C-alpha angles and dihedrals in degrees: 000000000000122000114228116206117206118195092207127096107301102185084115105028117217116223112233135170132206119264118243111272120226118231092237141013109248138155119019129350122199117220106203119198108200090203100250116144113284092006088125090056090053092048091048090056093042093049091050093053094044092050089056093050098037106037094165094054125095118220124206124191124222133170134202115230090236138002092224095074137041117269112278116261093245091055092048090049092049092050091048091051096046104035140047095203137032130204112191113201133189135174142172 
């Protein structure tokens, strides 16, 4: 059994389980920049390496308006409609 760590307030822990994992990454992957400094640099490097390893996969870039708040509902909906996977990247 995996242990899931949640960085939010855990005075009353929330029980969570892992989502089912697909056997392969296919289709479209969202690369979400949370708008921290140099996050775009990290995503550029990550995208380059993933393109080498996953040549049949399409990558789409998205960015949150600010790292201080959750992604807006319309952005989350758009990503869910357009992509099967999401990689959220941050850097400082």
